[in-house]
Backbone bond lengths (Angstrom), bond angles and torsions (degrees), N, CA, C in turn:
res aa  C-N    CA-C-N  psi(-1)  N-CA   C-N-CA  omega(-1)  CA-C   N-CA-C  phi
1 X - - - 1.469 - - 1.528 111.33 -
2 X 1.362 114.75 -47.54 1.466 118.76 179.82 1.526 110.73 -61.04
3 X 1.329 115.49 -42.60 1.464 119.09 179.99 1.523 110.84 -63.38
4 X 1.318 116.48 -41.43 1.455 119.80 179.58 1.516 112.69 -62.77
5 X 1.346 116.50 -41.37 1.463 120.43 177.60 1.519 111.01 -63.58
6 X 1.342 116.48 -41.88 1.463 119.90 -179.95 1.524 110.95 -62.96
7 X 1.323 117.29 -45.24 1.464 121.17 179.03 1.522 110.52 -61.51
8 X 1.331 116.59 -41.19 1.463 120.50 179.23 1.527 111.25 -62.53
9 X 1.348 116.73 -46.60 1.463 120.64 179.23 1.523 110.85 -63.62
10 X 1.323 116.92 -42.23 1.467 120.67 178.97 1.523 111.04 -62.32
11 X 1.354 116.49 -41.32 1.466 120.32 178.41 1.528 110.67 -63.25
12 X 1.333 116.65 -38.99 1.466 119.97 178.70 1.528 110.55 -65.88
13 X 1.342 117.06 -40.56 1.461 120.15 178.62 1.527 110.82 -62.82
14 X 1.324 116.59 -46.30 1.457 120.85 -177.82 1.531 112.26 -70.20
15 X 1.326 117.44 -18.16 1.461 120.22 178.92 1.525 112.20 -79.67
16 X 1.348 117.50 -14.08 1.456 120.46 -179.89 1.522 110.55 -76.63
17 X 1.308 116.38 136.15 1.464 119.80 178.91 1.523 111.68 -63.88
18 X 1.336 116.95 -26.89 1.463 121.06 178.95 1.524 111.97 -59.52
19 X 1.332 115.68 -29.62 1.457 119.37 -178.53 1.517 111.19 -60.46
20 X 1.334 115.90 -30.01 1.461 120.06 -177.25 1.527 111.57 -105.00
21 X 1.320 115.77 10.67 1.467 119.54 -176.78 1.517 113.05 -91.30
22 X 1.317 118.39 43.20 1.456 121.85 178.85 1.523 108.78 -69.38
23 X 1.326 116.23 115.25 1.457 120.45 -179.06 1.519 112.48 -87.26
24 X 1.317 117.21 3.45 1.451 119.75 179.04 1.509 113.98 76.31
25 X 1.314 117.61 20.41 1.456 121.09 179.72 1.513 109.08 -130.47
26 X 1.324 116.05 162.89 1.454 120.30 -175.06 1.523 112.36 -69.02
27 X 1.337 118.19 -21.16 1.456 121.20 -176.40 1.521 112.44 -75.09
28 X 1.326 117.17 -34.58 1.458 120.70 -174.06 1.525 110.09 -129.28
29 X 1.302 116.23 80.37 1.454 121.44 176.25 1.523 109.31 -91.77
30 X 1.320 116.29 135.02 1.462 119.63 -179.96 1.525 111.15 -62.00
31 X 1.322 116.54 -28.23 1.467 119.99 -176.59 1.522 112.97 -66.07
32 X 1.327 117.54 -12.16 1.469 118.80 -177.22 1.524 111.51 -64.05
33 X 1.339 116.90 -24.60 1.460 119.35 -179.47 1.531 111.55 -83.12
34 X 1.317 117.64 -6.80 1.457 120.93 178.54 1.528 110.29 -96.84
35 X 1.324 117.60 -0.48 1.456 120.79 -178.68 1.532 113.33 -58.06
36 X 1.352 119.88 -30.75 1.478 118.23 179.03 1.524 114.09 -69.33
37 X 1.337 117.97 -8.17 1.463 119.57 -175.62 1.530 113.28 -59.52
38 X 1.342 119.58 -43.76 1.481 117.41 177.57 1.526 112.83 -58.12
39 X 1.323 116.18 -37.14 1.461 119.23 177.17 1.523 109.93 -65.21
40 X 1.325 115.87 -38.86 1.457 119.51 178.11 1.516 112.01 -64.79
41 X 1.333 115.91 -39.75 1.468 119.17 178.16 1.527 110.12 -64.26
42 X 1.335 115.53 -41.93 1.472 118.89 176.81 1.525 110.56 -61.35
43 X 1.327 115.90 -39.33 1.459 120.78 -179.70 1.527 110.56 -62.25
44 X 1.336 115.78 -41.21 1.461 120.14 177.97 1.520 110.31 -63.37
45 X 1.356 115.05 -47.19 1.459 119.04 -179.43 1.527 110.95 -59.49
46 X 1.314 116.55 -40.26 1.465 120.74 179.32 1.529 110.53 -65.20
47 X 1.349 115.30 -41.35 1.453 118.42 179.28 1.509 112.51 -66.86
48 X 1.336 116.50 -39.06 1.458 119.83 -179.62 1.517 112.02 -70.53
49 X 1.341 115.45 -24.70 1.463 117.87 -177.20 1.525 111.89 -66.54
50 X 1.320 116.45 -16.39 1.469 119.14 179.04 1.527 111.46 -81.63
51 X 1.321 115.42 -14.15 1.457 119.39 -178.54 1.537 109.57 -93.26
52 X 1.293 115.89 143.60 1.464 120.94 178.67 1.523 108.87 -90.02
53 X 1.320 115.83 116.74 1.461 121.41 179.37 1.514 108.91 -110.27
54 X 1.295 114.65 152.01 1.466 119.25 177.86 1.518 109.01 -71.92
55 X 1.325 118.19 154.66 1.471 121.00 177.85 1.523 112.61 -53.70
56 X 1.336 115.47 -35.58 1.467 118.81 180.00 1.516 110.77 -63.15
57 X 1.347 117.94 -44.72 1.462 121.35 179.32 1.531 111.47 -68.71
58 X 1.307 117.20 -33.09 1.466 119.93 175.43 1.517 110.98 -61.28
59 X 1.338 116.07 -44.30 1.464 119.62 179.18 1.526 110.87 -65.31
60 X 1.339 116.65 -43.25 1.466 120.11 179.84 1.529 111.10 -62.57
61 X 1.323 116.02 -40.77 1.463 120.13 179.14 1.531 111.02 -64.25
62 X 1.333 116.11 -43.13 1.460 119.91 179.27 1.527 110.71 -64.51
63 X 1.339 117.32 -44.83 1.457 120.52 178.62 1.531 110.78 -61.87
64 X 1.336 114.99 -41.21 1.464 118.40 -179.56 1.519 112.27 -62.68
65 X 1.331 116.39 -42.45 1.461 119.52 178.69 1.524 111.25 -63.86
66 X 1.330 116.89 -40.47 1.468 120.20 178.18 1.526 110.77 -62.22
67 X 1.328 116.34 -43.59 1.470 120.48 179.94 1.528 110.59 -63.60
68 X 1.330 116.99 -42.94 1.472 120.29 -179.53 1.525 110.86 -63.38
69 X 1.336 116.70 -46.51 1.468 120.26 179.89 1.516 110.58 -62.65
70 X 1.338 117.58 -44.37 1.461 121.27 -179.57 1.527 111.13 -64.38
71 X 1.328 116.57 -43.50 1.464 120.33 -179.56 1.522 110.98 -63.99
72 X 1.344 115.82 -42.10 1.468 119.55 178.42 1.521 111.03 -62.56
73 X 1.341 116.82 -44.60 1.456 120.14 179.13 1.513 112.32 -62.49
74 X 1.330 117.60 -43.33 1.468 120.85 178.76 1.525 111.15 -63.80
75 X 1.331 115.86 -40.02 1.461 119.40 179.92 1.526 111.00 -62.66
76 X 1.334 116.16 -42.34 1.460 119.46 -179.52 1.529 111.46 -67.38
77 X 1.330 116.53 -35.51 1.464 119.59 178.60 1.523 110.62 -67.07
78 X 1.333 116.57 -43.78 1.464 120.74 -178.09 1.518 111.42 -67.57
79 X 1.330 116.95 -39.43 1.474 120.62 -175.54 1.524 112.15 -96.67
80 X 1.342 118.56 14.19 1.462 121.33 -177.65 1.521 110.98 -61.19
81 X 1.302 115.76 136.51 1.459 121.27 175.50 1.518 108.32 -131.16
82 X 1.316 115.38 161.57 1.460 120.44 -177.97 1.522 109.56 -79.37
83 X 1.316 115.82 68.69 1.468 120.79 -177.75 1.521 111.39 -62.21
84 X 1.335 116.12 -43.11 1.457 119.43 179.89 1.511 112.10 -61.92
85 X 1.337 116.61 -41.03 1.462 120.10 179.04 1.519 112.13 -65.20
86 X 1.331 115.88 -38.76 1.470 120.12 178.22 1.520 110.64 -63.27
87 X 1.332 116.46 -44.67 1.458 120.46 179.56 1.526 111.22 -63.75
88 X 1.333 116.64 -39.84 1.462 119.53 179.75 1.521 110.96 -65.21
89 X 1.336 117.34 -43.23 1.458 120.12 178.59 1.523 111.29 -62.94
90 X 1.336 116.27 -38.40 1.460 120.00 177.93 1.526 111.03 -66.47
91 X 1.331 116.24 -38.09 1.460 120.21 -176.60 1.520 112.05 -67.59
92 X 1.331 117.57 -36.79 1.460 120.24 -176.21 1.522 112.56 -86.00
93 X 1.322 118.23 -7.99 1.462 120.10 179.06 1.527 109.88 -75.72
94 X 1.312 116.16 151.11 1.470 120.83 -177.99 1.525 112.50 -68.71
95 X 1.320 116.67 -23.89 1.463 120.10 -178.76 1.523 112.72 -90.22
96 X 1.324 117.61 5.01 1.461 120.91 -177.57 1.523 110.64 -68.38
97 X 1.330 115.07 141.58 1.460 119.88 177.55 1.526 110.76 -74.46
98 X 1.312 116.48 -27.90 1.458 121.58 179.31 1.530 108.94 -128.05
99 X 1.326 116.70 75.09 1.462 119.59 -176.37 1.520 112.42 -72.37
100 X 1.314 114.57 159.95 1.449 120.94 173.84 1.522 109.36 -95.31
101 X 1.325 116.22 164.57 1.462 121.60 175.42 1.524 107.61 -136.94
102 X 1.324 117.08 128.45 1.469 118.64 178.21 1.521 111.39 -56.50
103 X 1.335 116.11 142.80 1.464 120.84 -176.66 1.517 111.90 -59.16
104 X 1.333 117.40 -40.65 1.471 120.57 -179.32 1.528 110.97 -64.13
105 X 1.337 115.89 -39.66 1.469 120.20 179.46 1.527 110.60 -66.26
106 X 1.336 116.48 -41.62 1.459 120.35 179.41 1.527 110.76 -65.61
107 X 1.317 117.01 -43.62 1.468 120.73 -179.92 1.523 111.09 -61.85
108 X 1.326 115.96 -42.60 1.467 120.39 179.06 1.525 111.10 -62.80
109 X 1.336 116.47 -44.09 1.464 120.16 179.82 1.521 110.98 -63.11
110 X 1.321 117.14 -45.05 1.463 120.61 -177.96 1.529 111.24 -65.44
111 X 1.324 116.89 -36.54 1.471 119.60 176.21 1.520 110.59 -62.03
112 X 1.327 116.71 -42.91 1.458 120.02 179.67 1.518 112.29 -68.74
113 X 1.333 116.50 -34.82 1.467 120.29 177.09 1.526 110.19 -66.35
114 X 1.332 116.66 -42.03 1.469 120.32 178.96 1.527 110.83 -62.82
115 X 1.328 117.25 -40.80 1.462 120.76 178.29 1.527 111.17 -65.87
116 X 1.344 116.06 -41.01 1.467 120.05 178.93 1.526 110.95 -65.57
117 X 1.333 116.67 -37.60 1.468 120.34 178.89 1.518 110.65 -64.77
118 X 1.326 116.64 -41.35 1.466 120.00 178.79 1.527 110.70 -66.49
119 X 1.312 116.75 -37.04 1.462 121.09 -178.47 1.530 111.89 -69.29
120 X 1.335 116.50 -38.86 1.467 121.31 -176.11 1.521 113.33 -97.44
121 X 1.332 116.98 -1.12 1.459 122.39 -178.28 1.530 111.47 58.67
122 X 1.343 115.76 39.68 1.468 121.44 179.22 1.521 109.46 -101.04
123 X 1.318 115.95 145.17 1.461 119.92 178.62 1.518 112.51 -120.37
124 X 1.345 116.86 9.32 1.461 122.21 177.14 1.521 108.45 -136.32
125 X 1.329 116.22 138.98 1.462 121.57 176.70 1.525 109.31 -133.22
126 X 1.327 115.90 127.99 1.452 122.02 175.52 1.526 107.90 -97.62
127 X 1.313 116.53 128.51 1.454 122.09 -175.98 1.522 111.24 -108.76
128 X 1.322 114.83 146.88 1.456 119.84 171.70 1.528 110.04 -84.66
129 X 1.320 117.39 -25.80 1.461 122.83 -178.60 1.524 110.12 -99.69
130 X 1.321 115.89 129.10 1.456 120.50 179.65 1.526 111.68 -67.04
131 X 1.327 116.48 -43.64 1.462 120.05 -178.56 1.520 110.09 -63.63
132 X 1.334 117.12 -42.41 1.462 119.91 179.77 1.521 111.17 -64.50
133 X 1.328 117.53 -36.99 1.471 120.51 -179.84 1.523 111.04 -62.73
134 X 1.312 117.06 -46.93 1.464 120.36 -179.35 1.532 111.29 -74.92
135 X 1.335 116.21 -37.83 1.458 119.37 -179.79 1.514 112.47 -65.27
136 X 1.332 116.79 -44.26 1.465 120.15 -179.72 1.530 111.33 -69.34
137 X 1.318 117.03 -28.30 1.471 119.19 175.92 1.522 109.91 -61.59
138 X 1.335 116.28 -37.66 1.464 120.08 179.46 1.519 112.05 -77.36
139 X 1.340 117.18 -38.28 1.460 120.62 -175.39 1.527 112.97 -78.67
140 X 1.323 116.96 -36.61 1.469 120.25 -176.92 1.523 111.01 -86.28
141 X 1.324 116.64 -38.21 1.454 119.15 179.80 1.515 113.20 98.15
142 X 1.322 117.53 -171.32 1.471 122.08 -172.92 1.526 114.53 -72.38
143 X 1.317 118.43 -9.02 1.463 119.54 -179.82 1.527 111.94 -66.80
144 X 1.329 116.82 -22.42 1.465 121.20 -179.86 1.522 108.83 -129.65
145 X 1.332 116.71 121.81 1.462 121.58 176.27 1.517 109.05 -85.58
146 X 1.319 117.04 124.59 1.460 121.25 178.58 1.516 109.55 -105.82
147 X 1.328 116.37 151.17 1.462 120.34 -177.86 1.514 110.06 -148.13
148 X 1.319 115.42 144.51 1.461 123.69 172.97 1.526 106.05 -124.63
149 X 1.338 117.72 82.54 1.471 121.64 -169.24 1.522 114.51 -55.50
150 X 1.331 117.72 -30.49 1.462 119.68 -175.37 1.522 112.32 -63.04
151 X 1.338 116.48 -36.01 1.464 118.99 178.96 1.523 109.60 -150.09
152 X 1.318 115.38 53.61 1.461 121.45 179.94 1.517 109.42 -76.79
153 X 1.349 116.61 119.39 1.453 120.96 -177.77 1.528 112.39 -88.26
154 X 1.325 117.00 -13.43 1.470 119.78 179.70 1.523 108.51 -88.18
155 X 1.312 115.98 95.63 1.463 121.16 -175.11 1.524 111.70 -58.12
156 X 1.345 116.44 -37.82 1.456 118.52 -177.58 1.528 111.57 -63.80
157 X 1.323 117.11 -28.30 1.466 120.20 176.86 1.523 109.90 -68.08
158 X 1.335 116.96 -46.18 1.467 120.22 179.39 1.523 111.11 -62.72
159 X 1.320 116.98 -40.35 1.462 119.63 179.39 1.527 110.79 -64.44
160 X 1.328 116.92 -38.96 1.466 119.84 178.80 1.526 110.88 -67.97
161 X 1.331 116.40 -37.21 1.463 119.63 -178.94 1.521 112.23 -74.65
162 X 1.326 116.86 -17.66 1.460 120.06 -178.81 1.520 112.00 -84.81
163 X 1.338 116.85 -11.09 1.462 120.59 -179.62 1.526 110.37 -90.99
164 X 1.341 117.46 147.23 1.470 119.85 175.69 1.526 110.18 -57.78
165 X 1.318 116.17 142.01 1.467 120.61 -178.06 1.527 109.39 -128.31
166 X 1.321 115.08 156.68 1.455 119.62 -179.37 1.529 111.71 -88.41
167 X 1.332 117.28 -0.40 1.461 119.87 178.31 1.519 109.86 -76.00
168 X 1.298 117.01 155.48 1.467 120.93 -178.62 1.517 112.44 -110.33
169 X 1.332 117.70 -18.59 1.467 121.05 -174.66 1.520 110.26 -138.56
170 X 1.329 115.24 141.74 1.465 121.46 172.43 1.521 107.63 -132.04
171 X 1.315 116.15 168.43 1.462 121.17 178.48 1.520 110.17 -101.81
172 X 1.322 115.43 144.85 1.456 121.09 169.59 1.518 107.10 -120.64
173 X 1.330 115.92 123.49 1.460 121.52 -178.40 1.523 107.74 -106.96
174 X 1.321 115.08 103.18 1.452 121.26 -176.71 1.511 109.37 168.39
175 X 1.325 117.60 -166.04 1.471 119.99 -178.91 1.519 111.57 -67.20
176 X 1.334 118.13 133.58 1.468 120.79 179.49 1.518 113.43 -60.74
177 X 1.335 117.48 -15.11 1.467 120.42 -179.76 1.519 111.96 -60.68
178 X 1.346 117.16 -17.28 1.469 120.51 178.81 1.521 111.48 -66.45
179 X 1.316 117.85 -18.62 1.465 121.58 177.63 1.522 108.83 -78.41
180 X 1.316 115.80 121.50 1.462 121.15 -179.52 1.518 109.42 -118.22
181 X 1.316 115.42 -171.91 1.457 119.82 -178.12 1.515 113.67 -66.54
182 X 1.339 117.49 -20.65 1.472 120.34 -178.48 1.525 111.37 -92.88
183 X 1.329 117.11 0.18 1.456 121.61 -179.19 1.521 108.99 -127.71
184 X 1.315 115.68 129.63 1.461 121.24 178.38 1.523 108.86 -93.24
185 X 1.332 116.54 120.17 1.465 121.27 -175.45 1.524 110.66 -125.74
186 X 1.317 114.37 153.20 1.457 121.67 171.59 1.521 107.25 -131.79
187 X 1.322 116.13 119.77 1.448 119.94 -177.84 1.527 109.87 -75.75
188 X 1.345 115.07 123.15 1.459 120.74 -179.39 1.519 111.69 -103.42
189 X 1.322 116.72 -24.77 1.459 122.02 179.47 1.529 107.03 -151.98
190 X 1.312 115.54 -179.32 1.464 119.59 -177.33 1.524 111.02 -57.32
191 X 1.328 117.74 -41.99 1.456 121.72 -176.60 1.531 112.74 -126.24
192 X 1.330 115.91 25.32 1.474 120.43 179.31 1.523 108.74 -132.47
193 X 1.324 116.32 126.83 1.462 120.39 177.92 1.520 109.39 -128.60
194 X 1.315 115.65 148.33 1.463 121.82 172.89 1.523 107.45 -94.87
195 X 1.322 117.00 128.99 1.460 122.38 -174.79 1.514 109.14 -118.08
196 X 1.328 116.52 132.38 1.460 121.26 177.36 1.528 109.88 -82.25
197 X 1.317 115.60 131.76 1.462 120.18 -178.53 1.526 112.21 -71.61
198 X 1.289 116.87 -37.99 1.457 119.83 -179.97 1.514 113.28 63.74
199 X 1.343 117.29 36.08 1.455 120.80 178.23 1.514 114.82 83.16
200 X 1.324 118.48 0.48 1.465 121.45 -179.40 1.528 110.91 -90.92
201 X 1.329 114.82 159.83 1.459 118.51 169.14 1.522 107.41 -74.70
202 X 1.309 116.47 163.48 1.454 119.32 -177.11 1.521 112.32 -66.33
203 X 1.332 116.69 -35.57 1.461 118.58 179.01 1.524 110.88 -70.87
204 X 1.339 117.55 -33.54 1.460 119.61 175.46 1.521 110.10 -66.21
205 X 1.317 116.16 -38.70 1.457 120.33 175.78 1.526 110.47 -62.04
206 X 1.340 117.01 -41.36 1.464 120.18 178.33 1.523 110.72 -60.77
207 X 1.328 116.96 -42.50 1.473 120.64 176.16 1.524 110.18 -59.48
208 X 1.324 117.07 -45.15 1.459 120.63 -178.77 1.524 112.14 -64.63
209 X 1.325 116.00 -26.99 1.461 120.04 178.75 1.531 112.03 -87.10
210 X 1.313 116.14 1.67 1.460 120.43 179.28 1.508 113.56 78.41
211 X 1.339 117.56 20.99 1.462 122.31 179.86 1.521 109.02 -92.12
212 X 1.313 116.81 128.34 1.456 121.18 177.73 1.522 110.23 -67.98
213 X 1.332 116.36 133.94 1.462 121.60 179.87 1.523 108.22 -114.91
214 X 1.313 116.59 127.09 1.457 122.76 179.48 1.525 109.64 -67.10
215 X 1.323 116.57 134.42 1.463 120.05 177.78 1.516 109.71 -69.97
216 X 1.317 116.16 147.60 1.467 121.17 -178.85 1.516 109.87 -149.69
């Protein structure tokens, strides 16, 4: 029974398209959906422990498990590749979907964003960089709400930005070229501008600036 349940659960896991959706980056490894397998193996062992096996079958089972573990370990050693190095090279490349940012560069940017927010009396900043949006949220704290509308995973942030607000100015951290004739901007730093809402919600402003907003 335990074995049948484990096989059924494993088949359901492998039937999910997510299992094969390895994007080649450290954030989304296909193997993450196989993590329940050790629990399943334990479940099988627990279920089998209720059955009385002959000493001969106990020895065969133990030998078989040793052979499987040894064979798996040898296979991984022989086929080992520099997966970590590949991921690191992909992360630092300009074409990476999930690039890295040096800590010093992130700290410097967040310090400048905090200063710009204090100068313009803004409490929301829209970022072009996903890493900077999440990093500055941690470094600056709750006094400034950061957002990456294109792929913002914090749903509550998008919901808050979609509601009318009494604020008049927000920050945009990215190329000033995002300011067009329908948006009034004041450049506060090389890559930081203060944008007037003009009675719009923040997500409507993002649309007007040509920024893609993730559906939620």
